[in-house]
Every structure is written in structure tokens, then in C-alpha cells.
TORPA-4810 file (N, C-alpha, C, O; in nm, 3 decimals):
<nodes>
NODE_1_15.798_7.549_14.813_15.834_7.601_14.683_15.980_7.645_14.687_16.024_7.715_14.778_X
NODE_2_16.052_7.604_14.587_16.191_7.648_14.571_16.197_7.731_14.444_16.163_7.684_14.335_X
NODE_3_16.240_7.855_14.459_16.253_7.944_14.345_16.395_7.992_14.328_16.470_8.005_14.424_X
NODE_4_16.431_8.016_14.204_16.559_8.080_14.171_16.526_8.218_14.121_16.434_8.235_14.041_X
NODE_5_16.599_8.318_14.166_16.573_8.455_14.124_16.704_8.519_14.081_16.805_8.512_14.151_X
NODE_6_16.701_8.583_13.963_16.820_8.652_13.915_16.782_8.757_13.813_16.673_8.754_13.755_X
NODE_7_16.874_8.850_13.792_16.865_8.946_13.684_16.972_8.912_13.583_17.081_8.867_13.619_X
NODE_8_16.942_8.934_13.455_17.041_8.904_13.352_17.033_9.004_13.239_16.927_9.056_13.205_X
NODE_9_17.150_9.029_13.181_17.163_9.103_13.056_17.240_9.011_12.963_17.286_8.905_13.006_X
NODE_10_17.256_9.047_12.840_17.327_8.962_12.744_17.462_9.023_12.710_17.478_9.145_12.707_X
NODE_11_17.559_8.934_12.685_17.688_8.982_12.636_17.685_8.981_12.483_17.584_8.946_12.423_X
NODE_12_17.796_9.019_12.420_17.801_9.029_12.274_17.773_8.896_12.206_17.727_8.893_12.092_X
NODE_13_17.800_8.785_12.275_17.776_8.652_12.220_17.634_8.602_12.250_17.597_8.492_12.209_X
NODE_14_17.555_8.683_12.322_17.419_8.644_12.355_17.404_8.562_12.480_17.294_8.514_12.510_X
NODE_15_17.513_8.545_12.556_17.506_8.468_12.680_17.441_8.552_12.791_17.460_8.673_12.795_X
NODE_16_17.364_8.486_12.881_17.296_8.558_12.989_17.390_8.590_13.106_17.418_8.503_13.188_X
NODE_17_17.438_8.712_13.112_17.532_8.756_13.215_17.456_8.792_13.343_17.356_8.863_13.339_X
NODE_18_17.506_8.741_13.457_17.450_8.779_13.587_17.551_8.851_13.675_17.515_8.906_13.779_X
NODE_19_17.678_8.852_13.634_17.778_8.919_13.715_17.906_8.945_13.639_17.934_8.884_13.536_X
NODE_20_17.983_9.040_13.693_18.113_9.076_13.634_18.203_9.126_13.745_18.172_9.226_13.811_X
NODE_21_18.314_9.058_13.767_18.409_9.104_13.866_18.353_9.115_14.006_18.392_9.205_14.081_X
NODE_22_18.262_9.025_14.045_18.205_9.028_14.179_18.096_9.130_14.198_18.060_9.162_14.311_X
NODE_23_18.042_9.184_14.089_17.938_9.287_14.098_17.834_9.261_13.990_17.851_9.174_13.905_X
NODE_24_17.727_9.337_13.994_17.623_9.333_13.891_17.654_9.447_13.794_17.663_9.563_13.836_X
NODE_25_17.671_9.417_13.664_17.716_9.520_13.570_17.606_9.610_13.514_17.615_9.653_13.399_X
NODE_26_17.506_9.639_13.592_17.401_9.735_13.556_17.338_9.783_13.686_17.361_9.726_13.792_X
NODE_27_17.258_9.888_13.676_17.190_9.941_13.793_17.044_9.968_13.757_17.015_10.059_13.680_X
NODE_28_16.954_9.889_13.813_16.811_9.905_13.792_16.744_9.902_13.930_16.711_9.795_13.980_X
NODE_29_16.724_10.019_13.991_16.668_10.024_14.126_16.535_9.950_14.139_16.507_9.889_14.242_X
NODE_30_16.453_9.956_14.036_16.323_9.889_14.040_16.339_9.737_14.049_16.254_9.669_14.107_X
NODE_31_16.446_9.685_13.991_16.470_9.541_14.000_16.516_9.503_14.140_16.478_9.398_14.192_X
NODE_32_16.598_9.587_14.203_16.637_9.561_14.342_16.512_9.560_14.431_16.502_9.478_14.521_X
NODE_33_16.418_9.651_14.406_16.294_9.656_14.483_16.212_9.528_14.460_16.154_9.474_14.554_X
NODE_34_16.207_9.482_14.336_16.136_9.357_14.304_16.200_9.239_14.378_16.129_9.156_14.435_X
NODE_35_16.331_9.232_14.379_16.404_9.127_14.450_16.368_9.131_14.599_16.340_9.027_14.659_X
NODE_36_16.369_9.249_14.658_16.339_9.263_14.800_16.195_9.220_14.830_16.171_9.146_14.925_X
NODE_37_16.099_9.267_14.749_15.959_9.229_14.768_15.940_9.078_14.758_15.867_9.018_14.836_X
NODE_38_16.007_9.018_14.661_15.990_8.875_14.635_16.051_8.789_14.745_15.991_8.689_14.786_X
NODE_39_16.168_8.826_14.794_16.241_8.739_14.887_16.219_8.772_15.034_16.246_8.687_15.120_X
NODE_40_16.173_8.891_15.067_16.157_8.929_15.208_16.061_8.834_15.279_15.956_8.796_15.226_X
NODE_41_16.100_8.798_15.400_16.018_8.708_15.480_16.043_8.561_15.451_15.980_8.474_15.511_X
NODE_42_16.134_8.532_15.358_16.163_8.394_15.319_16.314_8.370_15.324_16.392_8.464_15.304_X
NODE_43_16.355_8.247_15.350_16.499_8.220_15.350_16.559_8.234_15.211_16.495_8.203_15.111_X
NODE_44_16.683_8.283_15.207_16.758_8.294_15.082_16.883_8.207_15.093_16.950_8.205_15.196_X
NODE_45_16.911_8.134_14.985_17.026_8.044_14.978_17.121_8.099_14.874_17.080_8.134_14.763_X
NODE_46_17.249_8.106_14.910_17.348_8.162_14.817_17.483_8.095_14.838_17.508_8.034_14.941_X
NODE_47_17.568_8.109_14.739_17.706_8.063_14.751_17.791_8.167_14.822_17.750_8.281_14.842_X
NODE_48_17.911_8.125_14.859_18.001_8.214_14.934_18.035_8.341_14.857_18.038_8.449_14.915_X
NODE_49_18.062_8.329_14.727_18.100_8.447_14.650_17.984_8.547_14.641_18.006_8.668_14.644_X
NODE_50_17.862_8.497_14.630_17.746_8.586_14.631_17.736_8.656_14.766_17.713_8.776_14.773_X
NODE_51_17.754_8.579_14.873_17.754_8.637_15.008_17.856_8.750_15.019_17.826_8.859_15.068_X
NODE_52_17.978_8.722_14.971_18.085_8.822_14.981_18.059_8.944_14.893_18.112_9.052_14.919_X
NODE_53_17.978_8.928_14.788_17.950_9.040_14.698_17.839_9.131_14.749_17.820_9.241_14.696_X
NODE_54_17.765_9.088_14.850_17.654_9.170_14.900_17.709_9.297_14.964_17.800_9.291_15.046_X
NODE_55_17.654_9.412_14.926_17.704_9.537_14.985_17.671_9.548_15.133_17.747_9.607_15.209_X
NODE_56_17.557_9.491_15.176_17.521_9.489_15.317_17.484_9.346_15.353_17.399_9.284_15.289_X
NODE_57_17.550_9.294_15.456_17.524_9.157_15.498_17.485_9.155_15.644_17.537_9.234_15.722_X
NODE_58_17.394_9.069_15.682_17.309_8.983_15.599_17.194_9.062_15.538_17.166_9.175_15.578_X
NODE_59_17.127_9.001_15.440_17.006_9.063_15.385_16.901_9.063_15.495_16.871_8.958_15.550_X
NODE_60_16.846_9.179_15.529_16.752_9.186_15.642_16.618_9.121_15.609_16.575_9.117_15.493_X
NODE_61_16.552_9.072_15.714_16.418_9.017_15.699_16.414_8.881_15.633_16.309_8.836_15.588_X
NODE_62_16.529_8.814_15.626_16.540_8.683_15.562_16.647_8.604_15.633_16.749_8.660_15.673_X
NODE_63_16.626_8.473_15.650_16.735_8.388_15.694_16.830_8.372_15.577_16.788_8.329_15.469_X
NODE_64_16.956_8.405_15.596_17.059_8.397_15.491_17.135_8.266_15.511_17.198_8.246_15.615_X
NODE_65_17.129_8.178_15.412_17.198_8.049_15.420_17.305_8.047_15.312_17.275_8.060_15.193_X
NODE_66_17.429_8.031_15.354_17.544_8.040_15.264_17.606_7.902_15.246_17.644_7.836_15.343_X
NODE_67_17.616_7.859_15.120_17.675_7.730_15.087_17.821_7.752_15.050_17.852_7.833_14.962_X
NODE_68_17.910_7.680_15.118_18.053_7.693_15.087_18.122_7.559_15.104_18.114_7.497_15.210_X
NODE_69_18.190_7.515_14.999_18.266_7.391_15.009_18.393_7.410_15.091_18.460_7.313_15.127_X
NODE_70_18.427_7.534_15.120_18.547_7.564_15.199_18.525_7.553_15.349_18.618_7.573_15.427_X
NODE_71_18.404_7.520_15.390_18.376_7.510_15.532_18.350_7.648_15.591_18.319_7.742_15.517_X
NODE_72_18.362_7.661_15.722_18.332_7.789_15.787_18.416_7.903_15.729_18.532_7.884_15.692_X
NODE_73_18.357_8.018_15.723_18.424_8.136_15.670_18.371_8.256_15.746_18.292_8.240_15.839_X
NODE_74_18.412_8.374_15.708_18.383_8.495_15.783_18.238_8.539_15.785_18.205_8.643_15.728_X
NODE_75_18.152_8.463_15.849_18.013_8.503_15.865_18.005_8.586_15.993_18.047_8.540_16.099_X
NODE_76_17.951_8.709_15.985_17.942_8.791_16.105_17.846_8.729_16.206_17.760_8.648_16.170_X
NODE_77_17.861_8.766_16.330_17.770_8.719_16.433_17.636_8.788_16.413_17.615_8.900_16.459_X
NODE_78_17.546_8.719_16.344_17.415_8.776_16.315_17.305_8.688_16.373_17.192_8.690_16.325_X
NODE_79_17.339_8.611_16.474_17.240_8.525_16.537_17.189_8.420_16.440_17.266_8.361_16.364_X
NODE_80_17.059_8.398_16.444_16.999_8.295_16.360_16.975_8.341_16.217_16.926_8.263_16.136_X
NODE_81_17.009_8.466_16.184_16.977_8.515_16.049_17.079_8.472_15.944_17.054_8.491_15.825_X
NODE_82_17.194_8.415_15.984_17.294_8.367_15.890_17.339_8.227_15.932_17.375_8.203_16.047_X
NODE_83_17.337_8.136_15.834_17.380_7.999_15.858_17.474_7.960_15.745_17.445_7.988_15.629_X
NODE_84_17.585_7.895_15.777_17.677_7.844_15.675_17.661_7.693_15.666_17.652_7.624_15.767_X
NODE_85_17.656_7.642_15.542_17.644_7.498_15.520_17.746_7.454_15.416_17.804_7.537_15.345_X
NODE_86_17.767_7.324_15.408_17.864_7.270_15.313_17.799_7.218_15.186_17.869_7.189_15.089_X
NODE_87_17.665_7.207_15.184_17.600_7.150_15.065_17.466_7.219_15.039_17.403_7.273_15.129_X
NODE_88_17.425_7.214_14.913_17.296_7.270_14.876_17.183_7.193_14.942_17.086_7.253_14.988_X
NODE_89_17.192_7.061_14.947_17.083_6.983_15.007_17.066_7.019_15.154_16.953_7.030_15.202_X
NODE_90_17.176_7.037_15.226_17.168_7.080_15.366_17.107_7.220_15.374_17.024_7.246_15.461_X
NODE_91_17.148_7.309_15.286_17.095_7.445_15.285_16.944_7.446_15.263_16.871_7.518_15.331_X
NODE_92_16.897_7.366_15.167_16.753_7.362_15.139_16.675_7.303_15.255_16.564_7.347_15.284_X
NODE_93_16.733_7.203_15.322_16.668_7.146_15.440_16.656_7.248_15.553_16.551_7.259_15.616_X
NODE_94_16.764_7.322_15.577_16.760_7.427_15.680_16.662_7.537_15.641_16.590_7.589_15.726_X
NODE_95_16.660_7.572_15.514_16.569_7.678_15.467_16.424_7.638_15.488_16.342_7.722_15.526_X
NODE_96_16.392_7.512_15.464_16.254_7.466_15.481_16.207_7.479_15.625_16.088_7.495_15.651_X
NODE_97_16.301_7.471_15.720_16.267_7.482_15.863_16.273_7.626_15.914_16.229_7.652_16.026_X
NODE_98_16.325_7.717_15.835_16.341_7.857_15.877_16.207_7.930_15.866_16.116_7.883_15.797_X
NODE_99_16.194_8.045_15.933_16.072_8.125_15.916_16.049_8.158_15.769_16.141_8.199_15.698_X
NODE_100_15.926_8.138_15.723_15.893_8.163_15.583_15.942_8.055_15.490_15.943_8.074_15.368_X
NODE_101_15.983_7.939_15.545_16.044_7.833_15.467_15.954_7.758_15.372_15.999_7.666_15.303_X
NODE_102_15.827_7.797_15.366_15.739_7.738_15.264_15.775_7.792_15.125_15.732_7.738_15.024_X
NODE_103_15.853_7.899_15.123_15.899_7.962_14.999_16.048_7.992_15.016_16.085_8.078_15.096_X
NODE_104_16.131_7.921_14.942_16.277_7.934_14.952_16.327_7.997_14.823_16.287_7.958_14.714_X
NODE_105_16.417_8.097_14.836_16.472_8.163_14.718_16.622_8.141_14.710_16.696_8.175_14.802_X
NODE_106_16.666_8.084_14.599_16.808_8.069_14.569_16.850_8.194_14.494_16.791_8.228_14.391_X
NODE_107_16.953_8.264_14.545_16.987_8.396_14.490_17.126_8.402_14.426_17.175_8.511_14.397_X
NODE_108_17.189_8.288_14.403_17.318_8.288_14.332_17.428_8.222_14.411_17.410_8.184_14.527_X
NODE_109_17.539_8.211_14.348_17.572_8.245_14.212_17.551_8.131_14.116_17.467_8.043_14.137_X
NODE_110_17.628_8.133_14.011_17.610_8.043_13.899_17.613_7.896_13.940_17.527_7.819_13.898_X
NODE_111_17.709_7.856_14.020_17.719_7.715_14.061_17.598_7.673_14.144_17.546_7.563_14.126_X
NODE_112_17.554_7.759_14.233_17.439_7.726_14.317_17.312_7.722_14.232_17.229_7.634_14.250_X
NODE_113_17.297_7.817_14.139_17.182_7.812_14.049_17.178_7.681_13.972_17.075_7.614_13.967_X
NODE_114_17.291_7.643_13.913_17.294_7.519_13.834_17.265_7.396_13.919_17.198_7.304_13.872_X
NODE_115_17.313_7.394_14.042_17.286_7.281_14.131_17.140_7.277_14.174_17.083_7.169_14.191_X
NODE_116_17.077_7.393_14.192_16.939_7.400_14.240_16.835_7.388_14.128_16.720_7.355_14.156_X
NODE_117_16.874_7.413_14.006_16.778_7.413_13.894_16.695_7.285_13.886_16.574_7.294_13.864_X
NODE_118_16.753_7.166_13.903_16.672_7.044_13.892_16.562_7.030_13.998_16.464_6.959_13.975_X
NODE_119_16.575_7.097_14.112_16.474_7.086_14.218_16.387_7.210_14.228_16.300_7.217_14.314_X
NODE_120_16.409_7.307_14.142_16.334_7.433_14.148_16.193_7.416_14.093_16.168_7.335_14.004_X
NODE_121_16.102_7.496_14.149_15.963_7.501_14.103_15.936_7.625_14.019_15.850_7.624_13.931_X
NODE_122_16.011_7.732_14.047_15.986_7.862_13.985_16.120_7.927_13.952_16.216_7.915_14.028_X
NODE_123_16.125_7.997_13.839_16.238_8.083_13.804_16.182_8.224_13.791_16.090_8.247_13.713_X
NODE_124_16.237_8.317_13.865_16.197_8.458_13.859_16.315_8.532_13.796_16.416_8.555_13.862_X
NODE_125_16.300_8.570_13.669_16.412_8.624_13.592_16.380_8.767_13.549_16.277_8.793_13.487_X
NODE_126_16.469_8.858_13.582_16.459_8.996_13.534_16.551_9.009_13.415_16.672_8.985_13.426_X
NODE_127_16.496_9.047_13.302_16.577_9.070_13.182_16.607_9.218_13.173_16.517_9.301_13.178_X
NODE_128_16.734_9.250_13.158_16.779_9.388_13.144_16.822_9.404_12.998_16.906_9.330_12.949_X
NODE_129_16.764_9.501_12.930_16.787_9.518_12.786_16.910_9.604_12.762_16.901_9.720_12.722_X
NODE_130_17.026_9.543_12.787_17.153_9.611_12.760_17.259_9.504_12.734_17.245_9.390_12.778_X
NODE_131_17.361_9.541_12.662_17.472_9.449_12.637_17.583_9.480_12.737_17.624_9.595_12.752_X
NODE_132_17.632_9.375_12.803_17.736_9.391_12.904_17.842_9.283_12.885_17.817_9.180_12.823_X
NODE_133_17.959_9.308_12.940_18.061_9.204_12.951_18.048_9.145_13.090_18.018_9.217_13.186_X
NODE_134_18.070_9.017_13.102_18.059_8.954_13.232_18.143_8.829_13.243_18.202_8.783_13.145_X
NODE_135_18.147_8.775_13.365_18.221_8.652_13.388_18.141_8.549_13.465_18.193_8.442_13.499_X
NODE_136_18.015_8.580_13.494_17.926_8.486_13.561_17.796_8.483_13.481_17.742_8.587_13.443_X
NODE_137_17.746_8.361_13.456_17.632_8.345_13.366_17.516_8.273_13.434_17.535_8.191_13.523_X
NODE_138_17.396_8.307_13.389_17.274_8.241_13.437_17.268_8.099_13.385_17.329_8.067_13.282_X
NODE_139_17.196_8.013_13.455_17.179_7.877_13.403_17.095_7.879_13.276_17.017_7.971_13.252_X
NODE_140_17.111_7.774_13.196_17.030_7.761_13.076_16.888_7.722_13.116_16.868_7.628_13.193_X
NODE_141_16.791_7.793_13.063_16.651_7.761_13.089_16.606_7.667_12.978_16.586_7.709_12.863_X
NODE_142_16.589_7.541_13.012_16.559_7.439_12.913_16.412_7.432_12.876_16.331_7.509_12.926_X
NODE_143_16.378_7.338_12.787_16.241_7.326_12.736_16.141_7.278_12.840_16.020_7.283_12.817_X
NODE_144_16.189_7.231_12.955_16.097_7.188_13.061_16.034_7.307_13.134_15.945_7.288_13.218_X
NODE_145_16.079_7.427_13.102_16.026_7.549_13.163_15.940_7.625_13.063_15.967_7.625_12.943_X
NODE_146_15.836_7.691_13.115_15.750_7.774_13.030_15.725_7.906_13.102_15.718_7.911_13.225_X
NODE_147_15.712_8.014_13.025_15.682_8.144_13.083_15.539_8.141_13.136_15.444_8.121_13.060_X
NODE_148_15.523_8.161_13.267_15.391_8.165_13.329_15.336_8.306_13.333_15.215_8.327_13.326_X
NODE_149_15.426_8.404_13.344_15.384_8.545_13.342_15.503_8.631_13.301_15.619_8.595_13.322_X
NODE_150_15.471_8.744_13.243_15.575_8.839_13.199_15.518_8.979_13.208_15.404_9.005_13.170_X
NODE_151_15.599_9.070_13.259_15.558_9.210_13.260_15.597_9.272_13.126_15.678_9.217_13.052_X
NODE_152_15.539_9.386_13.097_15.581_9.461_12.980_15.719_9.520_13.006_15.760_9.535_13.121_X
NODE_153_15.790_9.551_12.898_15.917_9.622_12.911_15.890_9.759_12.972_15.797_9.829_12.931_X
NODE_154_15.971_9.796_13.069_15.958_9.923_13.139_16.094_9.992_13.138_16.197_9.925_13.139_X
NODE_155_16.095_10.124_13.137_16.220_10.197_13.146_16.247_10.232_13.291_16.164_10.295_13.358_X
NODE_156_16.362_10.191_13.339_16.404_10.217_13.477_16.438_10.364_13.496_16.460_10.437_13.400_X
NODE_157_16.442_10.405_13.622_16.487_10.541_13.654_16.632_10.561_13.612_16.678_10.674_13.597_X
NODE_158_16.706_10.451_13.592_16.845_10.460_13.545_16.853_10.466_13.393_16.962_10.481_13.337_X
NODE_159_16.738_10.455_13.325_16.735_10.464_13.179_16.738_10.330_13.108_16.717_10.325_12.987_X
NODE_160_16.765_10.221_13.180_16.768_10.089_13.118_16.627_10.030_13.112_16.546_10.050_13.202_X
NODE_161_16.600_9.956_13.004_16.472_9.888_12.993_16.485_9.749_13.055_16.589_9.684_13.044_X
NODE_162_16.376_9.705_13.121_16.377_9.575_13.188_16.236_9.518_13.191_16.137_9.589_13.170_X
NODE_163_16.229_9.388_13.217_16.101_9.322_13.241_16.125_9.201_13.331_16.237_9.153_13.344_X
NODE_164_16.016_9.154_13.392_16.023_9.037_13.480_15.950_8.921_13.415_15.839_8.936_13.365_X
NODE_165_16.015_8.805_13.416_15.956_8.682_13.364_15.950_8.578_13.475_16.046_8.562_13.551_X
NODE_166_15.838_8.510_13.486_15.826_8.399_13.581_15.807_8.271_13.501_15.714_8.259_13.421_X
NODE_167_15.897_8.176_13.525_15.891_8.047_13.457_15.845_7.941_13.557_15.884_7.943_13.674_X
NODE_168_15.763_7.849_13.509_15.725_7.732_13.587_15.737_7.609_13.498_15.753_7.619_13.376_X
NODE_169_15.729_7.494_13.561_15.730_7.368_13.485_15.585_7.333_13.452_15.504_7.316_13.543_X
NODE_170_15.551_7.322_13.324_15.412_7.286_13.289_15.377_7.148_13.346_15.463_7.060_13.359_X
NODE_171_15.251_7.132_13.378_15.205_7.002_13.433_15.208_6.894_13.328_15.172_6.779_13.357_X
</nodes>
């Protein structure tokens, strides 16, 4: 299974923002916990900019696979928990062989999401009910996707309302 996971809020034009200036422009601790629960024990695939934006690297309890067209870059010596690749297809192949590789999570950014969308089985999307300015956007979820499950809107400890949506491709 290949899944894409992201949180998004909308900008004034209604576009799905996932980032601003190398950061996430909202704070919802419960969504970070959901991300950790969902991805722990499984490989995560990300682009170089997403890797560089992580406050703590590598993400623990997961093989971190970083896709970069620039070739090798400053990956810390973290043993087998961090791998750098030049292509998404190579990253997905390595992820399938990693511990927990029966479930692979693509965690950003925008270019990697768009490249992985055609081969994804699941989209795990957290909607944050706030308007933000941003410079990185979620991929468009087309008509080939359907909501398989959705939580009710909940108010975060930070005061923002959010919900989780899981999309799958109907048979």
C-alpha cells in the first residue's frame, strides 16, 4: 500500500496550503499525533526540502527515504534509518524492502506528492479549518478518489478545528 499523508488549510483563494516558508502555518498537536500513529513502523518518503524542514531528523521508528535530484546532500549518519535516492521510483522500491514496507507513506512535499499521486492507494488528509497564506500546495484530489472515512470536526488544544479524511480509489 502506498499512501500520501498531509495536513492542509485553505488560502484566501481556496487553494489547499500545506506549507509556508519551509514550515507548517498552523499548530494542531492532535494532527501531529495522528501523523505519528499512522506512519510509525513504516517507511516514509519525502523530498529534500521536506527533509530539511523537519525539526528533528530522522523521524524515529521509520526508515526515512529522501528523494533529491541534486544527488547526495547533508544526511546525518543515522545508519539504515535514512536513505537518499535520486528518483521516486527508486525510493518506493527501497521503501517496499524496508521494515514495515507493506505500508509506505509519502510525506511531502508538493512535487513528491504530485509524482506519487498516480501510484497511491490511499490519501490521508487532515483538514484544518483556518485561512492561511502559503507557498506550497497539496495535490488536486481528482474524481478518481472517494472519501472512504471522515472524522467529525474537532477543536484542537490550540483552538483550531480539524478533521481527518481518508480517500481511496473506488473499485
